Structures are given as C-alpha cells and as structure tokens.
N, C-alpha and C positions, 0 to 999 in steps of 0.2 A: 359595481356595488353587489351584483348578485353572487359574484365570485367570493367577495369577503363574506358575505351572509352564509353562503354554503359552507366555506371552509372554517367559519366561525363556529356555526352549529356543529360541524362534524368534529371538529377538534374538542370543543367544550364537552361533547358527549364521550369522546375518548378519554380526556383527562378525568372525568367524574367517575368513569367506570374503572379506570386504570389503578386508581389509588390503592384499591383494596385487593387487586388481583396479582400484583406482581411482588415477588419478595424481594427483600433487601440483597443486594449483591455485595459478596466481600472481596475487597479488593488489598492487594498487597502494597507495601510501601516501596518507593525507590530510593536508593541512597547514592550519595557520591561514590562510595567504595564499590558499588556494583560494576562500575566502569573500569575497575582495576584488574579485574579477572578477565579470563579468556571468553567468557560467555555468561549469559544469564537469560531467563525465559521466564515471566510472570505477568499477571494482570494487575494493573495498577490503577489507582485513582490518579489520573495524570493532573487534574486541576488541583489536588493536593500538594503534589509535587512542585508544581508551577506557581502556586499562590504566593509563597514567600519570595521566590526568586523574580516573580513579575515587579514586586514593589522595589527591589534593588535594582532592577535593569530596566525601569522606566516604562514597562508595559501597562495596559489598563488593569486594574484591579479585578480579581475573579470574586464574585459573590460568594460567601461562605456555604451557600446553599446549593451551589452547583457542583455536580460530580460527573466525571467522565471516566468511566471504566474502559481501560485501553489494554490490549494484549500487546506486549512489548517484548522482543527478542533483541539480543545484542551479540555480536561476534567480533572478537579481536585477535587476528590470526595472521601472521605473516605479513604485517604492516598495513593489513586492511582492518577498518573498523566499519561495521554496518549496523545500523539501528533500524529496526522495524516498528512502527505503530500501526495497529489496526483497531479502530475504534469499536467497542463492543456496544456501548450505549451512552447516552448522556441523560442526566437526569435532574430533577428539581427536588431536594430535600429528600432524596432517596424513596421518593414516592411515585413521581411520574417519569416513565421511562421511554426514551425515543431510540430506536434502533436505525442507525444510519450508516451505511457503508462508507467508511473512510480509510484509505490505505495510503501510507506514506513510508518511504524508504529514504534514509540518509546514508551515503557512504563516504568515508574520508580515507584518503590514500595519499602516496606520493607518487608523482608522475614518473614514467620510465626513465627518461633520459637525464632530466635536470632535478629530479627529486624535489619537486615543488609540491607543496600541500594543496590539495583539491578536495571540494566537497561536493557531491552530486546528490541534488534531491529529485525524487520522483514520486508523484502523487496521481492516483486514481480520482477522477473528478465526479464522473456519473455515467450511467447508461442513457443513451438517447435513441429513441425511435425516430424514424424518418419516412418520408414519402417523396419520391422524385416527382417534381411537377412538369408542366410542359416548359416552364423557363428554367428548369434546373441547369446549372453551370457545370457540375460534375456528377455524371451519371454514376449511380451506386455509391455515392459518398454525400453525406449531409452537408449542404451549403445554404447561403442565405436566401437563394431562391426557392428552396424546397419548403415542404412543410414539416416542421421538426417539433418533436415532443420531448421535453426533458423529463427524465424519469427521477422524480423525487422520492426517495425511499425512506420510509419511516416505519416503526412498529409500534402499536399500542394495542393491549389485548382488549377485545370486545367480546369475548366469549360468553360474558354474563347475559348477554341479549338472548342467548338459545335460540338463534334463528340460523337458517342456511342460505338465505338468499343475500347476505350481506358479508362483506370481508371481516374475517376473524381478526385481522391485524395482530396475531399473536407471533410475531416475529421473534427469532431467537438467534443467538450466535454460538458457535463452538470453534475450538481451537485446535490445531494440529501441533503437537509438541515440538520443540526444537531438538534435532537429532543431528549427530555428527558422524563422520566416517572414522575408521581407526586412525587414519592419519591426520585428522582434523582439517582436511582441505576441502571437504564436502560437507555442506550444511543445508538442512531442510526444515521448513516451517510452514504455517498457512492459517487460514481461517475461513469458516463458511457461515453465511447467513442463510437461514431457512425460513420458508413461509413469509418470504419477503413482500411486502405491499408497498406499491409505489404509486404515487399521484402522478399522472401523465398530464403535463402542462404546456400548452401550445406556447412556443418560444421564438422570438425573434432575435437574431444576431446581427442586424443591421438596421439603421435608422433608429427606431425607438429603444433598441437593445433591453428588451423587457419580456416578461411573460405575458401572455394574452390576459387582459383585464375583464374579458366577458365571462368565460367560465373554464374550469378545468376540462379537458377532453375526456379522461377516463381514470379509472382506478384499476390498477392490475395487481395480481398476486403470482410471483414467480416461486417456483418449487425451491431454488436456492440461487446464491450467487456466491462463488467458492474462488479463492484466490490461495494458490500453492507457490511457494518459492524454492529455488535451488540454486544455492551458491556455491561455485566451484573456482577454487583458487589454484592456478598453476604457476608456481614459482619459476619454473624452467622457461615457459612462454611469455612470463611476466604479464598475465592477464588474470583477471577475476571476472567471471560470468555469472549473470542472474537469469535464470530461466523462470518466466511468470507463466504458470499453468493457471488459466482461469475458466470457469465454466458458468455460463449464464443458463440457469435451469428454464425448463419450459413454463410458458404462462399458463396457469391452470384456470385462472378466472379474469375476466376483464368486464368491468361495468362501464358503459359509454353514456355520458350524459347527453341529453339531445333536447331537454326543454326544462321548464319550471312552472309549476302549479303548484303553490304553498310549500311543496315539497320538491326536490329535484326529480325530474323524469329520466329514467335510464333503461338500457337493455342490459341484461346480465348474460354474458356467455361464457359457457365452460365447455368440457369435452362431450357433453350429451346434447347440448342444444342452447336455445335462447329463452331466457326468463325475464319476467317483469312483476316486481313486488311477489315474488315467490311462486308465479304461475308460468307454466311452459306456454310460450307464445310463437315458437317456431323450432326448426330443426338445425339452423345454422349453428355450428359449433365455433369456439374461439379460434381455431385454427383456420377454419374457413373463412371467418370474418376478417382475420388478418391478412390472409392471402388475397382475398377479394379487393381489399383495400390497399394492397401492395405496400404494407408496412413493413419496414426493414429496420435492422438493429445495429447500433453502433456502440463503441465505448469512447470516452474522452478522457485523456491523461496529459500531463505535462511534466517537464523536465527543465531543471534549473542547475547550472554549475557555477561555482565561484572559486577564485583562487585570492590568495592574499595580496599579491603584487602585480598580477596580470589581469586583463579581461579575457572573456571567453567568447567564442563564436561557434555556430552550428551550422553545417552546410550539407546539402545532398551530395550523392555520389558524383554528380557532374558539376559540382561546385556552386549551385544555387544557395542563396541565403534562405533559410528556413524560419528565421526569427519573425514572427508577425507576418508570415507569408504563406501563400497557398502553393504547396509542392507537392505532386505525387511522388511517393516513395516505395510502393507496393512491391516492385522488383529491386529495391535498391536499399540504401541505408542513410542513416543520419550520423555524421561524425561531428563530435564537439572537440575543440582544439584550443589552445591559449592563443592570444593575439599575434604571437610569434611564431605560431606553428607546431607546438608540442601536442601530441596526441592525449586526449583525455578519455573520450569514451566513444562508443559506437552502438547505435540501435539498428540492428539488421532485420529489416522486415522481409528481404527477399527469401532468407533462408527458412523461415517457417510461415510463408504466406497462405497456407492452407488452413481451413477450420473443419472441423467435424460437426456435422448437423445430425442430431438423433430425431427421426421421424416418430413421434409418439403415436400418430395416427396408424402407421403401418406395424410399428413394434412398440407395443405398450411397455415392455420391459426396458426399453432403451438400452439394448446391448449391442445393436447394430448401428451403424452410421453412414452417412454419404460425405464425401469430401469436396469442399468448394473453395474458391479462391477469395481471400479477404482483400480488401481493398484499404491501403494505409495513405494518409494524407496529412501534411501539416496545414494549419490554417490561421487565420488572423486571431489575434487573441482578445482585442477589446470587445468583440461582440459577445464574448462568454464572460469576461472579467467585469462587465459592466451590468450584468444581470444580478444586481446586488440583492434583491429579494429572493432570488432563487438559490443563491450560495451563501447567504448569511450564515448559516451554521458550520459549513466549511471553513469560512474564513475567520470566524470567531474562534474556532478550534485551531486552526493552522498558525495563527501567530504566535502561539505559545510553544509550538514544536521546536522552533530554534533554541530553546532554553536548554534543550538536551546538550548543546555544544559547550555549555558552561562547564560541564563535566567531561564531556567526551573530547573536545579540542577547543579549549577556551580563547586561543589567539585568534580564531576565526569567527567567532561569535559576532563581534562588532558588524563585521561585514555581512555575515549571514543573516542576521536577524530581520533585515529589511528586504530580503530577495529569496532565500532558499525556499520558502513555502508560499512566496506571493506569486500568484498566477500572473499578475500584470508585468512581473520581471522574469518570466520564464525565459529560457533559451528557446524553447519552441512548445507549442500546444499542438497535439496530433490526435487524429481520429482514425480508429480501426472500424471498419464497417463491415457488415456481414449480410450481403445483398439477398441471399436466399435464406429466408428466415420462417415464416408461417407461425412464429410463436414457440418453436421447438428448441430443445437444448442445443446450447453451443460449447464446444471445447476448442480452445485455443492455447498456443504456448510460445509467444514471441521470446527472442533471447537478446540480451543487452551485455555488451563486453566493455571492460574497463581496464586502462593500460596502466598497470602498477609497476613500482620499485620495490619488489618484495624484500622484506628483511631476510638476513641469513638465519636460518633455523638454529636455534640454540641446541647444543648437543644435549642429548639425553644423559642425565646425571647417571643412570645405571650403566652407560657404555664406558664411563670413567672408572668404574669400581675395581676391574681387573688391573688397570694401570697404577690407581692409587694403591691398590694392596701391594704391587710389586715394588712400587717406589718405597712404601713403608718399610718392606723387609730389606730393601738394599740400605736405606738410611740406617736401620736397627744394626745391620751388620757392619756398617761404616763406624757407627759410634762404639759398638762393643769392641771391634779391633782397635780403635784408636785409644780406648781406655787400657786394653791390654798392653799395647806398645807403650804408651806413657808411664805405666807401672813398671815395666821391665826396664826402662832408661833411668828411672829415679834411683839414687844411692840409697842403701840401707839405712834404716833409721836407728840411731844409737840412743838407747834408753838411759835414764839417770843411774841405775844400778850398774850398767856397763861402765859408765864414767867413773864411779867411785871405785870400781875395782882396779882401775888402771894406775 
C-alpha cells in the first residue's frame, strides 16, 4: 500500500503541474500512399492512424483523447521493406505527456532460396539494473536469483517546483532524420531521449512474476538514451544488415528510498555528494554509490519472425533451442530459420561483443573510454511477460503496431497481428549486460543480418535515353525511305484535263 500511495501522490503531482507546462505537439498524418514510395520519414499521431483500422480489424477501440506521437521511417528498396517506430510520447487530451522509450523495427522481405515472404519484428523492452547475489545462476548476467530493478522510464515536467533536490522530469526526445546513400543501399536514422527519468522497481521474474509491492527502490535520471540505426543492403551477397548503435547516458542523479514518515525518506546522490531534502549529508557520489553496491546494467530486447506457410525456429551456434530458454551467446550468434531449414536472420553477438565505458569521474568531457566485454544471453520469456503492471504501456501500444502491415504487406497481417509484437510469442528474448558500469555512459553496436532475395534493380531511365534516341532516328530513316520508295513505284497520276485531250 505504501508503494501505491507514494506513486499515487507522485504521479498526481506530476499530472497537475504538467498540464500547463508542455506545449501541444504537432504530428503529421500517415496515409496508405506513403507505403507506395521508396521511403518516408515523419512524426505521426499513430493512434489517429490506428483508430479507424482498429475497428475494422477487431482490435480494442482507442479512446479519442489518447495520442501517441511516433517517429516513423520507412524504406522500400531492393525487395526489402523496413518500418521503424520510435515512441516520442503518449498523451491524454494533448495535455499530459509521458515520454517512454519504445523502439520497434518491422522488416519484410523474401528469403534467399525459396523466395518465401517473411516478417521479422524486433523490439527494445527496457533497461534493467541488477546485482549478482550469492545465489546467482549466471555471473554478470541478470537471472531470477539476482536482485533486479526494472528501469521504468517516463517524463513529466516538474520545473515549476523551482527546487534543485527533486527530479525535474523534463524528458525530451529528438530525432535523427532518415538519410540515404547515393546508390540507395545504405540508410541511417535514429532517436535520442534526453534527461530521461526512470523509476527503478525491484522486480521478480520467477514465482510471483511481479514488481515489488513494498516500495520502489529508487528514481534515476539518465543524461540520454540514444538509438541509431544503419541499414545496409547488399544485393550481391543477398543480405541486409542492421547495426544498432545505442548509448546509455551516465546517471546524473539517483534518489534511493529508504523509509517512510508521512513523506518518503530518501538519499539523493549526484556527482558532488549525498543530499537529503536539499541538505548535504555526505560526500559519496552517485558513481561511488552504484559501484559500492555492485549495480550493473543491461538491456532487454525480443525478436519474432513469421512466415505465411511455415513455422520458424531460433537456435544458437551449437544448435541449442533459444526460445524460452537460457543460453549464453556472448561469443556466438542466434540463427533463425524456417522449420524446413531455410535461413531467415542471424543476430551475431560475437562480432561486436565489446562495449565502451566513459568514466565521467576520470574524464568529465566523456571523450575517452575503456573497452569491456558485454555478456549476451537468451532467457525464459514468461518471467518478463507476466509482469503485466510493469509493461502495460508497452503492451497497449504494441498491439496496434501490426496494423502497419495492412498497408505494408496485407497478406501477412492476419498471422502477424497476434505474434509480431507480442512478447509471449517471441522467437527469443535476450539480455545484453554490461558488468563494469558504475553509472557511466555506455556505447554498444550489435549487428543483425537478414538473408534476402533482392529484386533485380530497375534500369535507370536515363541510361536508356541514348538507345531510345538512336532507335527513333533509325525508325525515322526507315519511314522516310519507305515513303520515297513507295512513291517511286506508283504510276503517274492522269488528270481529267489530260483525258479530255486524248
């Protein structure tokens, strides 16, 4: 009950102040014709797009006062269609805005050998802090016997309080525009969340499968959370690769709740020391606190693949089934194929297994870094999927993402709508952990490969102009010659006056 009271008071205050502080966002519209071109890039109110389609396709109706500003990019090149959706914010009546990092990729293509249609969906779920316990099953990787903290990110502006010892919650998002190479085979785009505030909630992924009902552990503010994507299509190799460069900005502040007396009792740690209700009570910094408590960081993602007439399966390099299974893949990869063995995709963790850590204490400019090994592992899905209270926002948004396929590739919509963004139906859920952390900035760039049957490139119309001109000249010469010859062969015409003279 204390948790509910604390969060209720906290959110009520946020909502009250937020209404007058955040301006109305302007979103574009999404049209069916957008999917007919080579690409598009814009911010849309996705709920506006999905509202009418939800009624037609039997999904729950979306309230008219819900809005979801989403940065969307689309590329349709060489037989590959890729759609990206990055949530900027959710809002109620365009007054109350929540910034929640949600990232989803949908890729549709034909397989290399049999040209079967396949759709692959990949989603970022959350950041998760963890602490290895004495009963830890997998060292340096979060497991059910460790202490786990789900990092539930949101952003509501509290600057009107005009205080310094409380989180500002003024989270923002910015986009990196979609760009293409001259040949149209390399595309880049991305999104950054800044001043991102997250509630750290003690989480169980076994037994009760829920967040702690006693109290949230803390509240942290990250400088940023950034996602950059690079799509490279190689028709000769019959592959498309996506490199995901992501950065977890350093934790600037963390508030640790340790008691309750009318109001929550806490310690506030930042880069200068420890504070309580605005008063300095110690010299321990946020980085020293996280290091002393051996807090480590990880990301949680999941991936799903579907085919129209086949089932799919995912295995590690040595053939282990990774669906709903715990398998280390740090030095190897996860391959996904059809049930009769045709290659679909590969997530190669061994190629980019190191990450960069920027120690702010040693270098406040964050221009130098140290390199450490990341740890990648698949995990059982149900422990995460059953935390309904934790992922309610993600699930409620993700259920409408498959509606994109109505215009992107309608024949696969019926099969995709129940699976492609449903965590419980994922091919695998995987964790990438960063054991050496201390609250500092992390950069990492794993790569994913998709096996495609590229379309033959259409000839450039300009390359045909000389040939067309030559053909036109030849045709003109032939026509002129045929007319001259025909006239020479025709007998002379006799006029009426000539006949009368005969």
